[in-house]
C-alpha positions as CSV (number, residue, x, y, z in Angstrom):
1,M,-10.0,-75.5,200.1
2,V,-12.5,-75.4,197.3
3,V,-15.6,-73.2,197.9
4,R,-18.6,-73.7,195.6
5,V,-20.4,-70.5,194.9
6,I,-23.8,-70.8,193.4
7,P,-24.8,-67.6,191.5
8,L,-28.6,-67.9,191.8
9,L,-29.0,-64.1,192.5
10,L,-28.4,-63.5,188.8
11,V,-31.9,-64.6,187.8
12,A,-33.4,-63.0,190.9
13,G,-31.9,-59.7,189.9
14,L,-33.5,-60.0,186.4
15,L,-36.9,-60.4,188.0
16,C,-36.5,-57.5,190.3
17,A,-35.2,-55.1,187.6
18,S,-37.7,-53.0,185.8
19,P,-36.8,-53.1,182.1
20,A,-39.4,-53.9,179.4
21,R,-40.7,-57.5,179.3
22,A,-39.0,-58.2,176.1
23,D,-35.6,-57.2,177.6
24,R,-36.2,-59.5,180.6
25,V,-37.0,-62.4,178.2
26,D,-33.8,-61.7,176.2
27,D,-31.7,-61.6,179.4
28,L,-33.2,-64.8,180.7
29,S,-32.8,-66.5,177.3
30,R,-29.1,-65.6,177.2
31,A,-28.7,-67.0,180.7
32,L,-30.4,-70.2,179.7
33,S,-28.3,-70.6,176.6
34,S,-24.8,-69.7,177.9
35,D,-24.5,-69.5,181.7
36,P,-22.0,-72.1,183.0
37,S,-24.1,-72.8,186.2
38,W,-26.9,-75.3,185.6
39,R,-28.7,-73.8,188.6
40,V,-28.8,-70.4,186.9
41,R,-30.0,-72.1,183.7
42,L,-32.7,-73.9,185.7
43,Q,-33.9,-70.7,187.3
44,A,-34.0,-69.1,183.9
45,V,-36.3,-71.8,182.6
46,V,-38.6,-71.4,185.7
47,V,-38.9,-67.7,185.2
48,L,-39.4,-68.0,181.4
49,G,-42.2,-70.4,182.1
50,K,-43.9,-68.0,184.5
51,L,-43.6,-65.1,181.9
52,G,-45.1,-67.4,179.2
53,D,-43.6,-65.3,176.3
54,A,-43.3,-67.0,173.0
55,H,-40.1,-65.1,172.2
56,A,-38.3,-67.5,174.7
57,Q,-39.0,-70.5,172.5
58,P,-35.6,-70.6,170.6
59,A,-33.7,-70.6,173.9
60,L,-36.1,-73.3,175.3
61,L,-35.6,-75.4,172.2
62,H,-31.8,-75.1,172.6
63,A,-32.2,-76.1,176.3
64,L,-33.6,-79.5,175.2
65,G,-29.9,-80.3,174.6
66,D,-28.7,-79.0,177.9
67,S,-26.1,-81.1,179.8
68,N,-28.4,-81.1,182.9
69,E,-31.4,-83.4,182.8
70,T,-33.5,-81.1,185.0
71,V,-33.0,-78.2,182.7
72,R,-33.9,-80.3,179.7
73,G,-37.0,-81.7,181.4
74,L,-38.4,-78.3,182.5
75,A,-37.6,-76.8,179.2
76,A,-39.8,-79.5,177.6
77,Q,-42.6,-78.7,180.1
78,V,-42.5,-75.0,179.4
79,L,-42.5,-75.6,175.6
80,G,-45.7,-77.6,176.1
81,D,-47.2,-74.7,178.1
82,L,-46.4,-72.2,175.4
83,G,-48.6,-74.1,173.0
84,D,-46.6,-73.5,169.8
85,A,-46.9,-76.5,167.5
86,T,-43.6,-75.8,165.9
87,A,-41.9,-77.4,168.9
88,V,-43.5,-80.8,168.2
89,V,-40.5,-82.2,166.3
90,A,-38.0,-81.2,169.0
91,L,-40.3,-82.6,171.7
92,E,-40.6,-85.9,169.8
93,R,-36.8,-86.2,169.9
94,A,-36.8,-85.3,173.6
95,C,-39.2,-88.2,174.1
96,R,-36.2,-90.5,173.3
97,D,-33.9,-88.7,175.8
98,P,-31.9,-91.2,177.9
99,N,-33.2,-89.7,181.1
100,P,-36.7,-90.8,182.3
101,F,-37.5,-87.4,183.8
102,V,-36.9,-85.7,180.5
103,R,-38.9,-88.3,178.6
104,E,-41.9,-87.9,181.0
105,K,-41.9,-84.1,180.7
106,A,-41.5,-84.2,176.9
107,T,-44.2,-86.8,176.4
108,A,-46.6,-84.7,178.5
109,A,-45.8,-81.6,176.6
110,L,-46.2,-83.3,173.3
111,G,-49.5,-84.6,174.4
112,R,-50.7,-81.0,175.1
113,L,-49.4,-79.7,171.7
114,H,-50.3,-82.7,169.5
115,P,-52.5,-85.2,171.4
116,S,-52.7,-87.7,168.5
117,S,-48.9,-88.1,168.4
118,V,-48.6,-89.8,171.8
119,A,-50.3,-92.8,173.3
120,E,-53.1,-92.2,175.8
121,A,-51.7,-91.5,179.3
122,P,-52.3,-94.1,182.0
123,I,-55.5,-93.6,184.0
124,G,-54.8,-91.2,186.9
125,G,-51.6,-89.9,185.3
126,A,-48.7,-88.6,187.4
127,L,-49.3,-87.5,191.0
128,H,-49.6,-83.7,191.2
129,V,-47.5,-81.9,193.8
130,E,-47.1,-78.2,194.6
131,V,-44.5,-76.3,196.6
132,G,-46.3,-74.2,199.2
133,G,-45.0,-71.9,201.9
134,I,-41.2,-71.7,202.5
135,G,-39.7,-70.2,205.6
136,S,-37.2,-70.6,208.5
137,K,-37.5,-71.2,212.2
138,A,-33.8,-70.7,212.6
139,R,-32.5,-67.4,213.9
140,N,-31.0,-64.9,211.5
141,T,-31.4,-67.0,208.4
142,P,-30.3,-65.1,205.3
143,P,-33.1,-64.6,202.7
144,E,-30.8,-66.2,200.1
145,L,-31.0,-69.5,202.0
146,I,-34.8,-69.4,202.1
147,A,-35.0,-68.7,198.4
148,Y,-32.5,-71.6,197.8
149,L,-34.7,-73.9,199.8
150,R,-37.5,-73.3,197.3
151,N,-35.1,-73.9,194.4
152,L,-33.9,-77.2,195.9
153,M,-37.5,-78.4,196.6
154,E,-38.6,-77.6,193.0
155,R,-35.6,-79.3,191.6
156,E,-36.1,-82.5,193.6
157,L,-39.8,-82.7,192.8
158,M,-39.4,-82.0,189.1
159,R,-36.8,-84.7,188.7
160,S,-38.8,-87.4,190.6
161,P,-40.5,-89.9,188.3
162,G,-44.3,-90.2,188.7
163,L,-44.7,-86.6,189.9
164,T,-45.8,-83.5,188.0
165,M,-45.9,-79.9,189.0
166,S,-47.9,-78.9,185.9
167,G,-51.4,-77.5,185.8
168,K,-53.7,-76.8,188.7
169,P,-55.8,-80.0,189.4
170,I,-58.2,-80.2,192.3
171,S,-56.3,-83.1,193.8
172,G,-52.7,-83.7,194.8
173,F,-50.4,-82.6,197.6
174,L,-49.1,-79.3,198.8
175,I,-45.7,-79.3,200.4
176,D,-44.6,-76.6,202.8
177,S,-41.0,-76.5,204.1
178,A,-38.9,-74.7,206.6
179,I,-35.3,-74.5,207.8
180,T,-35.7,-75.6,211.4
181,T,-32.0,-75.4,212.4
182,M,-28.8,-73.9,211.0
183,S,-26.0,-74.2,213.4
184,R,-22.2,-73.7,213.5
185,K,-19.7,-75.6,215.6
186,T,-16.0,-74.8,215.7
187,T,-13.2,-77.4,216.5
188,D,-9.5,-77.1,216.4
189,S,-9.3,-78.0,212.7
190,F,-12.8,-77.6,211.2
191,V,-15.9,-75.5,211.1
192,E,-19.0,-77.8,211.1
193,I,-22.3,-76.4,209.7
194,S,-25.4,-78.4,210.4
195,C,-28.8,-77.9,208.9
196,E,-32.2,-79.5,209.4
197,V,-35.4,-78.9,207.3
198,S,-39.0,-80.0,207.8
199,F,-41.6,-80.9,205.1
200,T,-45.3,-80.6,205.9
201,V,-47.6,-82.3,203.4
202,G,-51.2,-81.3,202.9
203,K,-53.9,-83.0,200.8
204,L,-55.4,-80.8,198.1
205,P,-57.9,-79.2,197.9
206,S,-58.5,-79.0,201.6
207,K,-54.8,-78.6,202.5
208,A,-55.4,-80.9,205.5
209,M,-52.1,-82.2,206.9
210,V,-51.4,-85.8,206.1
211,M,-47.7,-86.2,206.8
212,M,-44.6,-84.5,208.2
213,T,-41.0,-85.4,207.7
214,S,-37.5,-83.9,208.1
215,G,-34.0,-84.3,207.0
216,G,-30.6,-83.1,208.2
217,A,-27.0,-82.8,207.0
218,T,-23.6,-81.6,208.3
219,V,-20.7,-80.3,206.3
220,Q,-17.2,-79.6,207.4
221,A,-14.9,-76.8,206.2
222,P,-11.2,-76.3,207.2
223,R,-11.1,-73.7,209.9
224,M,-7.9,-72.1,208.7
225,G,-8.4,-69.6,205.9
226,L,-12.2,-69.7,206.1
227,R,-13.7,-66.3,205.6
228,P,-17.1,-65.3,206.9
229,A,-18.3,-64.5,203.4
230,Q,-17.5,-68.1,202.3
231,E,-19.8,-69.7,204.9
232,I,-22.9,-69.2,202.9
233,A,-21.6,-71.7,200.3
234,F,-21.2,-74.3,203.1
235,Q,-24.6,-73.5,204.5
236,K,-26.1,-74.1,201.1
237,D,-24.3,-77.5,200.9
238,A,-25.7,-78.5,204.3
239,L,-29.2,-77.3,203.2
240,E,-29.0,-79.3,200.0
241,G,-28.1,-82.5,202.0
242,A,-30.9,-81.9,204.4
243,V,-33.5,-81.4,201.6
244,K,-32.3,-84.6,199.9
245,G,-32.9,-86.5,203.1
246,A,-36.3,-85.1,203.6
247,H,-37.2,-85.7,200.0
248,E,-36.3,-89.4,200.3
249,N,-38.8,-89.7,203.2
250,L,-41.4,-87.7,201.2
251,M,-41.1,-90.0,198.2
252,A,-41.5,-93.1,200.4
253,F,-44.9,-91.6,201.4
254,L,-45.9,-90.4,197.9
255,R,-45.2,-93.8,196.4
256,T,-48.0,-95.1,198.6
257,Q,-50.4,-92.5,197.1
258,Q,-49.7,-93.3,193.4
259,P,-52.7,-94.5,191.4
260,V,-52.7,-98.2,190.3
261,Q,-54.5,-99.8,187.5
262,T,-57.1,-102.5,188.3
263,A,-60.0,-103.7,186.1
264,G,-59.6,-100.8,183.8
265,R,-59.9,-98.1,186.4
266,A,-57.5,-96.3,188.7
267,V,-57.6,-96.8,192.5
268,R,-55.4,-95.7,195.3
269,R,-53.1,-98.0,197.2
């Protein structure tokens, strides 16, 4: 039996600790440059982006060559937010990345740093989305799973073409999510863990609800030899499958909201 353990608490621990800001940036930069888990590296990019410290730039530049496209794309986005023009050359290379998500984020970042170096963006641009409230309606949900739900949502949204989580525009969509069920069923041979999540979509700036959707997934683990401490990994697997299902339904809706070009102006479908 192979149990996948996802060490997301590393970065959370760095945030909760109380060393000097520079030490936190150094620790996060090391995690971004060398941690074997792409999830930890992704979280490091997210936190470095929130800190907004220019000392993180070398690690972020290195992350443009990360093996994971989500890490590369978000690193490009944060480099654009930092506003240091010395990142222009690296971002120009990232604009030729084989992954469309990375190219989109690098092009947008380059446009913020050096507007004349990129073509004018299409009217209307990418559709802005934000992750709102995250919670659970299931009993005794570990806080780790609720935090993981936010991580999964941010990952799926950031890697979706045509969407952006950058900036604070007055229009766009706010997405709240909750774990609605997390159940366990035991058979003679397996333990089945089932999860369902719900997404509630609100229109910015009013936050009026415009759409709800859900997704579910079930994973099986061999009953023999399964220790209680290992179940959290299978709960995470079920949660990840549920989020992907809900995300597919969400994207079907958001595609109908994308601006289209007509007679030189953007309109909504």
